[in-house]
Structure formats: structure tokens, C-alpha cells
mmCIF file of the N, C-alpha and C atoms, coordinates in Angstrom:
data_MODEL
# 
_entry.id   MODEL 
# 
loop_
_atom_site.group_PDB 
_atom_site.id 
_atom_site.type_symbol 
_atom_site.label_atom_id 
_atom_site.label_alt_id 
_atom_site.label_comp_id 
_atom_site.label_asym_id 
_atom_site.label_entity_id 
_atom_site.label_seq_id 
_atom_site.pdbx_PDB_ins_code 
_atom_site.Cartn_x 
_atom_site.Cartn_y 
_atom_site.Cartn_z 
_atom_site.occupancy 
_atom_site.B_iso_or_equiv 
_atom_site.pdbx_formal_charge 
_atom_site.auth_seq_id 
_atom_site.auth_comp_id 
_atom_site.auth_asym_id 
_atom_site.auth_atom_id 
_atom_site.pdbx_PDB_model_num 
ATOM 1   N N  . UNK A 1 1  ? 2.681   17.225  -10.821 1.00 0.00 ? 1  UNK A N  1 
ATOM 2   C CA . UNK A 1 1  ? 3.066   17.441  -9.431  1.00 0.00 ? 1  UNK A CA 1 
ATOM 3   C C  . UNK A 1 1  ? 2.267   16.561  -8.473  1.00 0.00 ? 1  UNK A C  1 
ATOM 4   N N  . UNK A 1 2  ? 2.837   16.277  -7.323  1.00 0.00 ? 2  UNK A N  1 
ATOM 5   C CA . UNK A 1 2  ? 2.178   15.423  -6.343  1.00 0.00 ? 2  UNK A CA 1 
ATOM 6   C C  . UNK A 1 2  ? 0.853   16.005  -5.880  1.00 0.00 ? 2  UNK A C  1 
ATOM 7   N N  . UNK A 1 3  ? 0.725   17.320  -5.856  1.00 0.00 ? 3  UNK A N  1 
ATOM 8   C CA . UNK A 1 3  ? -0.508  17.938  -5.389  1.00 0.00 ? 3  UNK A CA 1 
ATOM 9   C C  . UNK A 1 3  ? -1.679  17.666  -6.320  1.00 0.00 ? 3  UNK A C  1 
ATOM 10  N N  . UNK A 1 4  ? -1.412  17.192  -7.544  1.00 0.00 ? 4  UNK A N  1 
ATOM 11  C CA . UNK A 1 4  ? -2.473  16.876  -8.487  1.00 0.00 ? 4  UNK A CA 1 
ATOM 12  C C  . UNK A 1 4  ? -2.957  15.435  -8.352  1.00 0.00 ? 4  UNK A C  1 
ATOM 13  N N  . UNK A 1 5  ? -2.349  14.640  -7.463  1.00 0.00 ? 5  UNK A N  1 
ATOM 14  C CA . UNK A 1 5  ? -2.770  13.258  -7.281  1.00 0.00 ? 5  UNK A CA 1 
ATOM 15  C C  . UNK A 1 5  ? -4.226  13.227  -6.835  1.00 0.00 ? 5  UNK A C  1 
ATOM 16  N N  . UNK A 1 6  ? -5.029  12.303  -7.406  1.00 0.00 ? 6  UNK A N  1 
ATOM 17  C CA . UNK A 1 6  ? -6.422  12.204  -6.993  1.00 0.00 ? 6  UNK A CA 1 
ATOM 18  C C  . UNK A 1 6  ? -6.554  11.822  -5.525  1.00 0.00 ? 6  UNK A C  1 
ATOM 19  N N  . UNK A 1 7  ? -5.620  11.047  -5.021  1.00 0.00 ? 7  UNK A N  1 
ATOM 20  C CA . UNK A 1 7  ? -5.582  10.683  -3.608  1.00 0.00 ? 7  UNK A CA 1 
ATOM 21  C C  . UNK A 1 7  ? -4.214  11.103  -3.098  1.00 0.00 ? 7  UNK A C  1 
ATOM 22  N N  . UNK A 1 8  ? -4.166  12.046  -2.141  1.00 0.00 ? 8  UNK A N  1 
ATOM 23  C CA . UNK A 1 8  ? -2.858  12.455  -1.615  1.00 0.00 ? 8  UNK A CA 1 
ATOM 24  C C  . UNK A 1 8  ? -2.099  11.245  -1.063  1.00 0.00 ? 8  UNK A C  1 
ATOM 25  N N  . UNK A 1 9  ? -0.794  11.273  -1.233  1.00 0.00 ? 9  UNK A N  1 
ATOM 26  C CA . UNK A 1 9  ? 0.047   10.145  -0.840  1.00 0.00 ? 9  UNK A CA 1 
ATOM 27  C C  . UNK A 1 9  ? -0.085  9.806   0.645   1.00 0.00 ? 9  UNK A C  1 
ATOM 28  N N  . UNK A 1 10 ? -0.118  10.803  1.508   1.00 0.00 ? 10 UNK A N  1 
ATOM 29  C CA . UNK A 1 10 ? -0.251  10.543  2.947   1.00 0.00 ? 10 UNK A CA 1 
ATOM 30  C C  . UNK A 1 10 ? -1.578  9.850   3.243   1.00 0.00 ? 10 UNK A C  1 
ATOM 31  N N  . UNK A 1 11 ? -2.628  10.280  2.579   1.00 0.00 ? 11 UNK A N  1 
ATOM 32  C CA . UNK A 1 11 ? -3.946  9.661   2.758   1.00 0.00 ? 11 UNK A CA 1 
ATOM 33  C C  . UNK A 1 11 ? -3.922  8.212   2.260   1.00 0.00 ? 11 UNK A C  1 
ATOM 34  N N  . UNK A 1 12 ? -3.239  7.979   1.146   1.00 0.00 ? 12 UNK A N  1 
ATOM 35  C CA . UNK A 1 12 ? -3.120  6.625   0.600   1.00 0.00 ? 12 UNK A CA 1 
ATOM 36  C C  . UNK A 1 12 ? -2.356  5.725   1.567   1.00 0.00 ? 12 UNK A C  1 
ATOM 37  N N  . UNK A 1 13 ? -1.257  6.219   2.134   1.00 0.00 ? 13 UNK A N  1 
ATOM 38  C CA . UNK A 1 13 ? -0.480  5.424   3.100   1.00 0.00 ? 13 UNK A CA 1 
ATOM 39  C C  . UNK A 1 13 ? -1.349  5.043   4.293   1.00 0.00 ? 13 UNK A C  1 
ATOM 40  N N  . UNK A 1 14 ? -2.100  6.012   4.817   1.00 0.00 ? 14 UNK A N  1 
ATOM 41  C CA . UNK A 1 14 ? -2.971  5.740   5.964   1.00 0.00 ? 14 UNK A CA 1 
ATOM 42  C C  . UNK A 1 14 ? -4.023  4.688   5.623   1.00 0.00 ? 14 UNK A C  1 
ATOM 43  N N  . UNK A 1 15 ? -4.638  4.828   4.452   1.00 0.00 ? 15 UNK A N  1 
ATOM 44  C CA . UNK A 1 15 ? -5.671  3.877   4.031   1.00 0.00 ? 15 UNK A CA 1 
ATOM 45  C C  . UNK A 1 15 ? -5.091  2.478   3.848   1.00 0.00 ? 15 UNK A C  1 
ATOM 46  N N  . UNK A 1 16 ? -3.898  2.397   3.285   1.00 0.00 ? 16 UNK A N  1 
ATOM 47  C CA . UNK A 1 16 ? -3.262  1.096   3.087   1.00 0.00 ? 16 UNK A CA 1 
ATOM 48  C C  . UNK A 1 16 ? -2.963  0.431   4.427   1.00 0.00 ? 16 UNK A C  1 
ATOM 49  N N  . UNK A 1 17 ? -2.420  1.195   5.357   1.00 0.00 ? 17 UNK A N  1 
ATOM 50  C CA . UNK A 1 17 ? -2.102  0.633   6.674   1.00 0.00 ? 17 UNK A CA 1 
ATOM 51  C C  . UNK A 1 17 ? -3.359  0.171   7.405   1.00 0.00 ? 17 UNK A C  1 
ATOM 52  N N  . UNK A 1 18 ? -4.448  0.918   7.263   1.00 0.00 ? 18 UNK A N  1 
ATOM 53  C CA . UNK A 1 18 ? -5.702  0.551   7.922   1.00 0.00 ? 18 UNK A CA 1 
ATOM 54  C C  . UNK A 1 18 ? -6.268  -0.748  7.360   1.00 0.00 ? 18 UNK A C  1 
ATOM 55  N N  . UNK A 1 19 ? -5.988  -1.028  6.099   1.00 0.00 ? 19 UNK A N  1 
ATOM 56  C CA . UNK A 1 19 ? -6.570  -2.193  5.436   1.00 0.00 ? 19 UNK A CA 1 
ATOM 57  C C  . UNK A 1 19 ? -5.658  -3.409  5.394   1.00 0.00 ? 19 UNK A C  1 
ATOM 58  N N  . UNK A 1 20 ? -4.415  -3.263  5.807   1.00 0.00 ? 20 UNK A N  1 
ATOM 59  C CA . UNK A 1 20 ? -3.494  -4.403  5.837   1.00 0.00 ? 20 UNK A CA 1 
ATOM 60  C C  . UNK A 1 20 ? -3.554  -5.087  7.196   1.00 0.00 ? 20 UNK A C  1 
ATOM 61  N N  . UNK A 1 21 ? -3.173  -6.350  7.215   1.00 0.00 ? 21 UNK A N  1 
ATOM 62  C CA . UNK A 1 21 ? -3.111  -7.092  8.471   1.00 0.00 ? 21 UNK A CA 1 
ATOM 63  C C  . UNK A 1 21 ? -1.883  -8.003  8.427   1.00 0.00 ? 21 UNK A C  1 
ATOM 64  N N  . UNK A 1 22 ? -1.801  -8.924  9.371   1.00 0.00 ? 22 UNK A N  1 
ATOM 65  C CA . UNK A 1 22 ? -0.691  -9.870  9.395   1.00 0.00 ? 22 UNK A CA 1 
ATOM 66  C C  . UNK A 1 22 ? -0.990  -11.094 8.528   1.00 0.00 ? 22 UNK A C  1 
ATOM 67  N N  . UNK A 1 23 ? -2.157  -11.096 7.887   1.00 0.00 ? 23 UNK A N  1 
ATOM 68  C CA . UNK A 1 23 ? -2.516  -12.149 6.937   1.00 0.00 ? 23 UNK A CA 1 
ATOM 69  C C  . UNK A 1 23 ? -2.097  -11.686 5.549   1.00 0.00 ? 23 UNK A C  1 
ATOM 70  N N  . UNK A 1 24 ? -1.242  -12.434 4.866   1.00 0.00 ? 24 UNK A N  1 
ATOM 71  C CA . UNK A 1 24 ? -0.773  -12.008 3.541   1.00 0.00 ? 24 UNK A CA 1 
ATOM 72  C C  . UNK A 1 24 ? -1.923  -11.835 2.552   1.00 0.00 ? 24 UNK A C  1 
ATOM 73  N N  . UNK A 1 25 ? -1.805  -10.806 1.734   1.00 0.00 ? 25 UNK A N  1 
ATOM 74  C CA . UNK A 1 25 ? -2.791  -10.534 0.690   1.00 0.00 ? 25 UNK A CA 1 
ATOM 75  C C  . UNK A 1 25 ? -2.034  -10.178 -0.587  1.00 0.00 ? 25 UNK A C  1 
ATOM 76  N N  . UNK A 1 26 ? -2.559  -10.624 -1.725  1.00 0.00 ? 26 UNK A N  1 
ATOM 77  C CA . UNK A 1 26 ? -1.939  -10.308 -3.008  1.00 0.00 ? 26 UNK A CA 1 
ATOM 78  C C  . UNK A 1 26 ? -2.002  -8.818  -3.278  1.00 0.00 ? 26 UNK A C  1 
ATOM 79  N N  . UNK A 1 27 ? -0.918  -8.264  -3.791  1.00 0.00 ? 27 UNK A N  1 
ATOM 80  C CA . UNK A 1 27 ? -0.841  -6.819  -3.994  1.00 0.00 ? 27 UNK A CA 1 
ATOM 81  C C  . UNK A 1 27 ? -1.903  -6.319  -4.976  1.00 0.00 ? 27 UNK A C  1 
ATOM 82  N N  . UNK A 1 28 ? -2.152  -7.053  -6.065  1.00 0.00 ? 28 UNK A N  1 
ATOM 83  C CA . UNK A 1 28 ? -3.158  -6.618  -7.037  1.00 0.00 ? 28 UNK A CA 1 
ATOM 84  C C  . UNK A 1 28 ? -4.549  -6.609  -6.419  1.00 0.00 ? 28 UNK A C  1 
ATOM 85  N N  . UNK A 1 29 ? -4.870  -7.682  -5.728  1.00 0.00 ? 29 UNK A N  1 
ATOM 86  C CA . UNK A 1 29 ? -6.165  -7.792  -5.058  1.00 0.00 ? 29 UNK A CA 1 
ATOM 87  C C  . UNK A 1 29 ? -6.326  -6.673  -4.025  1.00 0.00 ? 29 UNK A C  1 
ATOM 88  N N  . UNK A 1 30 ? -5.258  -6.420  -3.286  1.00 0.00 ? 30 UNK A N  1 
ATOM 89  C CA . UNK A 1 30 ? -5.294  -5.400  -2.239  1.00 0.00 ? 30 UNK A CA 1 
ATOM 90  C C  . UNK A 1 30 ? -5.532  -4.013  -2.828  1.00 0.00 ? 30 UNK A C  1 
ATOM 91  N N  . UNK A 1 31 ? -4.818  -3.681  -3.893  1.00 0.00 ? 31 UNK A N  1 
ATOM 92  C CA . UNK A 1 31 ? -4.981  -2.363  -4.512  1.00 0.00 ? 31 UNK A CA 1 
ATOM 93  C C  . UNK A 1 31 ? -6.396  -2.212  -5.062  1.00 0.00 ? 31 UNK A C  1 
ATOM 94  N N  . UNK A 1 32 ? -6.912  -3.253  -5.710  1.00 0.00 ? 32 UNK A N  1 
ATOM 95  C CA . UNK A 1 32 ? -8.293  -3.184  -6.226  1.00 0.00 ? 32 UNK A CA 1 
ATOM 96  C C  . UNK A 1 32 ? -9.277  -2.946  -5.090  1.00 0.00 ? 32 UNK A C  1 
ATOM 97  N N  . UNK A 1 33 ? -9.091  -3.631  -3.973  1.00 0.00 ? 33 UNK A N  1 
ATOM 98  C CA . UNK A 1 33 ? -10.010 -3.515  -2.843  1.00 0.00 ? 33 UNK A CA 1 
ATOM 99  C C  . UNK A 1 33 ? -9.987  -2.121  -2.219  1.00 0.00 ? 33 UNK A C  1 
ATOM 100 N N  . UNK A 1 34 ? -8.829  -1.474  -2.213  1.00 0.00 ? 34 UNK A N  1 
ATOM 101 C CA . UNK A 1 34 ? -8.741  -0.147  -1.600  1.00 0.00 ? 34 UNK A CA 1 
ATOM 102 C C  . UNK A 1 34 ? -9.240  0.959   -2.519  1.00 0.00 ? 34 UNK A C  1 
ATOM 103 N N  . UNK A 1 35 ? -9.311  0.670   -3.838  1.00 0.00 ? 35 UNK A N  1 
ATOM 104 C CA . UNK A 1 35 ? -9.772  1.641   -4.843  1.00 0.00 ? 35 UNK A CA 1 
ATOM 105 C C  . UNK A 1 35 ? -8.879  2.877   -4.936  1.00 0.00 ? 35 UNK A C  1 
ATOM 106 N N  . UNK A 1 36 ? -7.642  2.735   -4.496  1.00 0.00 ? 36 UNK A N  1 
ATOM 107 C CA . UNK A 1 36 ? -6.655  3.806   -4.637  1.00 0.00 ? 36 UNK A CA 1 
ATOM 108 C C  . UNK A 1 36 ? -6.033  3.641   -6.016  1.00 0.00 ? 36 UNK A C  1 
ATOM 109 N N  . UNK A 1 37 ? -5.841  4.725   -6.763  1.00 0.00 ? 37 UNK A N  1 
ATOM 110 C CA . UNK A 1 37 ? -5.208  4.600   -8.082  1.00 0.00 ? 37 UNK A CA 1 
ATOM 111 C C  . UNK A 1 37 ? -3.882  3.837   -7.980  1.00 0.00 ? 37 UNK A C  1 
ATOM 112 N N  . UNK A 1 38 ? -3.638  2.971   -8.950  1.00 0.00 ? 38 UNK A N  1 
ATOM 113 C CA . UNK A 1 38 ? -2.493  2.059   -8.913  1.00 0.00 ? 38 UNK A CA 1 
ATOM 114 C C  . UNK A 1 38 ? -1.169  2.780   -8.683  1.00 0.00 ? 38 UNK A C  1 
ATOM 115 N N  . UNK A 1 39 ? -0.905  3.848   -9.419  1.00 0.00 ? 39 UNK A N  1 
ATOM 116 C CA . UNK A 1 39 ? 0.362   4.566   -9.276  1.00 0.00 ? 39 UNK A CA 1 
ATOM 117 C C  . UNK A 1 39 ? 0.561   5.119   -7.877  1.00 0.00 ? 39 UNK A C  1 
ATOM 118 N N  . UNK A 1 40 ? -0.498  5.675   -7.317  1.00 0.00 ? 40 UNK A N  1 
ATOM 119 C CA . UNK A 1 40 ? -0.433  6.232   -5.961  1.00 0.00 ? 40 UNK A CA 1 
ATOM 120 C C  . UNK A 1 40 ? -0.240  5.097   -4.955  1.00 0.00 ? 40 UNK A C  1 
ATOM 121 N N  . UNK A 1 41 ? -0.987  4.012   -5.134  1.00 0.00 ? 41 UNK A N  1 
ATOM 122 C CA . UNK A 1 41 ? -0.893  2.881   -4.208  1.00 0.00 ? 41 UNK A CA 1 
ATOM 123 C C  . UNK A 1 41 ? 0.504   2.268   -4.222  1.00 0.00 ? 41 UNK A C  1 
ATOM 124 N N  . UNK A 1 42 ? 1.072   2.073   -5.412  1.00 0.00 ? 42 UNK A N  1 
ATOM 125 C CA . UNK A 1 42 ? 2.410   1.479   -5.495  1.00 0.00 ? 42 UNK A CA 1 
ATOM 126 C C  . UNK A 1 42 ? 3.468   2.375   -4.860  1.00 0.00 ? 42 UNK A C  1 
ATOM 127 N N  . UNK A 1 43 ? 3.341   3.673   -5.053  1.00 0.00 ? 43 UNK A N  1 
ATOM 128 C CA . UNK A 1 43 ? 4.281   4.608   -4.428  1.00 0.00 ? 43 UNK A CA 1 
ATOM 129 C C  . UNK A 1 43 ? 4.145   4.559   -2.912  1.00 0.00 ? 43 UNK A C  1 
ATOM 130 N N  . UNK A 1 44 ? 2.909   4.555   -2.424  1.00 0.00 ? 44 UNK A N  1 
ATOM 131 C CA . UNK A 1 44 ? 2.671   4.503   -0.981  1.00 0.00 ? 44 UNK A CA 1 
ATOM 132 C C  . UNK A 1 44 ? 3.189   3.191   -0.392  1.00 0.00 ? 44 UNK A C  1 
ATOM 133 N N  . UNK A 1 45 ? 2.970   2.083   -1.096  1.00 0.00 ? 45 UNK A N  1 
ATOM 134 C CA . UNK A 1 45 ? 3.460   0.784   -0.617  1.00 0.00 ? 45 UNK A CA 1 
ATOM 135 C C  . UNK A 1 45 ? 4.983   0.783   -0.539  1.00 0.00 ? 45 UNK A C  1 
ATOM 136 N N  . UNK A 1 46 ? 5.636   1.320   -1.552  1.00 0.00 ? 46 UNK A N  1 
ATOM 137 C CA . UNK A 1 46 ? 7.099   1.393   -1.537  1.00 0.00 ? 46 UNK A CA 1 
ATOM 138 C C  . UNK A 1 46 ? 7.586   2.219   -0.348  1.00 0.00 ? 46 UNK A C  1 
ATOM 139 N N  . UNK A 1 47 ? 6.953   3.352   -0.095  1.00 0.00 ? 47 UNK A N  1 
ATOM 140 C CA . UNK A 1 47 ? 7.341   4.186   1.055   1.00 0.00 ? 47 UNK A CA 1 
ATOM 141 C C  . UNK A 1 47 ? 7.141   3.428   2.363   1.00 0.00 ? 47 UNK A C  1 
ATOM 142 N N  . UNK A 1 48 ? 6.033   2.689   2.467   1.00 0.00 ? 48 UNK A N  1 
ATOM 143 C CA . UNK A 1 48 ? 5.771   1.919   3.684   1.00 0.00 ? 48 UNK A CA 1 
ATOM 144 C C  . UNK A 1 48 ? 6.784   0.786   3.852   1.00 0.00 ? 48 UNK A C  1 
ATOM 145 N N  . UNK A 1 49 ? 7.193   0.180   2.743   1.00 0.00 ? 49 UNK A N  1 
ATOM 146 C CA . UNK A 1 49 ? 8.233   -0.858  2.799   1.00 0.00 ? 49 UNK A CA 1 
ATOM 147 C C  . UNK A 1 49 ? 9.552   -0.264  3.277   1.00 0.00 ? 49 UNK A C  1 
ATOM 148 N N  . UNK A 1 50 ? 9.930   0.867   2.715   1.00 0.00 ? 50 UNK A N  1 
ATOM 149 C CA . UNK A 1 50 ? 11.192  1.513   3.093   1.00 0.00 ? 50 UNK A CA 1 
ATOM 150 C C  . UNK A 1 50 ? 11.182  1.955   4.551   1.00 0.00 ? 50 UNK A C  1 
ATOM 151 N N  . UNK A 1 51 ? 10.004  2.312   5.057   1.00 0.00 ? 51 UNK A N  1 
ATOM 152 C CA . UNK A 1 51 ? 9.874   2.733   6.455   1.00 0.00 ? 51 UNK A CA 1 
ATOM 153 C C  . UNK A 1 51 ? 9.822   1.534   7.403   1.00 0.00 ? 51 UNK A C  1 
ATOM 154 N N  . UNK A 1 52 ? 9.702   0.331   6.844   1.00 0.00 ? 52 UNK A N  1 
ATOM 155 C CA . UNK A 1 52 ? 9.646   -0.863  7.682   1.00 0.00 ? 52 UNK A CA 1 
ATOM 156 C C  . UNK A 1 52 ? 8.264   -1.171  8.224   1.00 0.00 ? 52 UNK A C  1 
ATOM 157 N N  . UNK A 1 53 ? 7.226   -0.536  7.692   1.00 0.00 ? 53 UNK A N  1 
ATOM 158 C CA . UNK A 1 53 ? 5.859   -0.754  8.171   1.00 0.00 ? 53 UNK A CA 1 
ATOM 159 C C  . UNK A 1 53 ? 5.173   -1.924  7.483   1.00 0.00 ? 53 UNK A C  1 
ATOM 160 N N  . UNK A 1 54 ? 5.617   -2.225  6.264   1.00 0.00 ? 54 UNK A N  1 
ATOM 161 C CA . UNK A 1 54 ? 4.996   -3.257  5.438   1.00 0.00 ? 54 UNK A CA 1 
ATOM 162 C C  . UNK A 1 54 ? 6.095   -4.148  4.877   1.00 0.00 ? 54 UNK A C  1 
ATOM 163 N N  . UNK A 1 55 ? 5.797   -5.437  4.741   1.00 0.00 ? 55 UNK A N  1 
ATOM 164 C CA . UNK A 1 55 ? 6.736   -6.362  4.109   1.00 0.00 ? 55 UNK A CA 1 
ATOM 165 C C  . UNK A 1 55 ? 6.087   -6.965  2.874   1.00 0.00 ? 55 UNK A C  1 
ATOM 166 N N  . UNK A 1 56 ? 6.888   -7.144  1.832   1.00 0.00 ? 56 UNK A N  1 
ATOM 167 C CA . UNK A 1 56 ? 6.428   -7.826  0.619   1.00 0.00 ? 56 UNK A CA 1 
ATOM 168 C C  . UNK A 1 56 ? 6.979   -9.244  0.668   1.00 0.00 ? 56 UNK A C  1 
ATOM 169 N N  . UNK A 1 57 ? 6.089   -10.216 0.559   1.00 0.00 ? 57 UNK A N  1 
ATOM 170 C CA . UNK A 1 57 ? 6.468   -11.622 0.611   1.00 0.00 ? 57 UNK A CA 1 
ATOM 171 C C  . UNK A 1 57 ? 6.560   -12.200 -0.795  1.00 0.00 ? 57 UNK A C  1 
ATOM 172 N N  . UNK A 1 58 ? 6.998   -13.442 -0.873  1.00 0.00 ? 58 UNK A N  1 
ATOM 173 C CA . UNK A 1 58 ? 7.064   -14.138 -2.159  1.00 0.00 ? 58 UNK A CA 1 
ATOM 174 C C  . UNK A 1 58 ? 5.698   -14.101 -2.828  1.00 0.00 ? 58 UNK A C  1 
ATOM 175 N N  . UNK A 1 59 ? 5.707   -13.988 -4.135  1.00 0.00 ? 59 UNK A N  1 
ATOM 176 C CA . UNK A 1 59 ? 4.450   -13.961 -4.875  1.00 0.00 ? 59 UNK A CA 1 
ATOM 177 C C  . UNK A 1 59 ? 3.774   -12.607 -4.858  1.00 0.00 ? 59 UNK A C  1 
ATOM 178 N N  . UNK A 1 60 ? 4.481   -11.566 -4.398  1.00 0.00 ? 60 UNK A N  1 
ATOM 179 C CA . UNK A 1 60 ? 3.915   -10.223 -4.394  1.00 0.00 ? 60 UNK A CA 1 
ATOM 180 C C  . UNK A 1 60 ? 2.835   -10.016 -3.350  1.00 0.00 ? 60 UNK A C  1 
ATOM 181 N N  . UNK A 1 61 ? 2.886   -10.780 -2.266  1.00 0.00 ? 61 UNK A N  1 
ATOM 182 C CA . UNK A 1 61 ? 1.901   -10.604 -1.196  1.00 0.00 ? 61 UNK A CA 1 
ATOM 183 C C  . UNK A 1 61 ? 2.422   -9.596  -0.175  1.00 0.00 ? 61 UNK A C  1 
ATOM 184 N N  . UNK A 1 62 ? 1.498   -8.883  0.448   1.00 0.00 ? 62 UNK A N  1 
ATOM 185 C CA . UNK A 1 62 ? 1.843   -7.858  1.438   1.00 0.00 ? 62 UNK A CA 1 
ATOM 186 C C  . UNK A 1 62 ? 1.326   -8.242  2.814   1.00 0.00 ? 62 UNK A C  1 
ATOM 187 N N  . UNK A 1 63 ? 2.079   -7.856  3.836   1.00 0.00 ? 63 UNK A N  1 
ATOM 188 C CA . UNK A 1 63 ? 1.646   -8.008  5.228   1.00 0.00 ? 63 UNK A CA 1 
ATOM 189 C C  . UNK A 1 63 ? 2.192   -6.832  6.026   1.00 0.00 ? 63 UNK A C  1 
ATOM 190 N N  . UNK A 1 64 ? 1.561   -6.574  7.158   1.00 0.00 ? 64 UNK A N  1 
ATOM 191 C CA . UNK A 1 64 ? 2.131   -5.602  8.084   1.00 0.00 ? 64 UNK A CA 1 
ATOM 192 C C  . UNK A 1 64 ? 3.430   -6.176  8.622   1.00 0.00 ? 64 UNK A C  1 
ATOM 193 N N  . UNK A 1 65 ? 4.400   -5.326  8.844   1.00 0.00 ? 65 UNK A N  1 
ATOM 194 C CA . UNK A 1 65 ? 5.673   -5.771  9.421   1.00 0.00 ? 65 UNK A CA 1 
ATOM 195 C C  . UNK A 1 65 ? 5.465   -6.089  10.894  1.00 0.00 ? 65 UNK A C  1 
ATOM 196 N N  . UNK A 1 66 ? 6.297   -6.975  11.410  1.00 0.00 ? 66 UNK A N  1 
ATOM 197 C CA . UNK A 1 66 ? 6.202   -7.373  12.828  1.00 0.00 ? 66 UNK A CA 1 
ATOM 198 C C  . UNK A 1 66 ? 6.456   -6.216  13.748  1.00 0.00 ? 66 UNK A C  1 
# 
């Protein structure tokens, strides 16, 4: 269940948004830097992409959406 996640999804989304900028960063490097478990981070990134808050660029790089 989601309640068993080591980092709650909402907390992960907030942390990801706080650490992203308009400068592209590689997704693997970014996840390592945030220390959020990979599965939680990928789910949070997908939710942020669907919400239009984050964009994924060529090469798997992430940036804040305009």
C-alpha cells in the first residue's frame, strides 16, 4: 500500500519541485541527489509531468515547466 512508502508521495513531489530548476538535469543524477527511493521518485515525476509542472527533455533530462 502507498502508506507503507518510506517517503510519502506528496512529500516526494514537494522535494522534487524544490530541487528542480529551469536548467536541465539528468533524471538518474537528480534522483540520486534527492535520495528519494527510485520507485517513489519515478512515480512522483510522472505525476508532476501529467500535472504540467515538470517536462522531460531528450536524453531523459528534467526541467520545471514554463
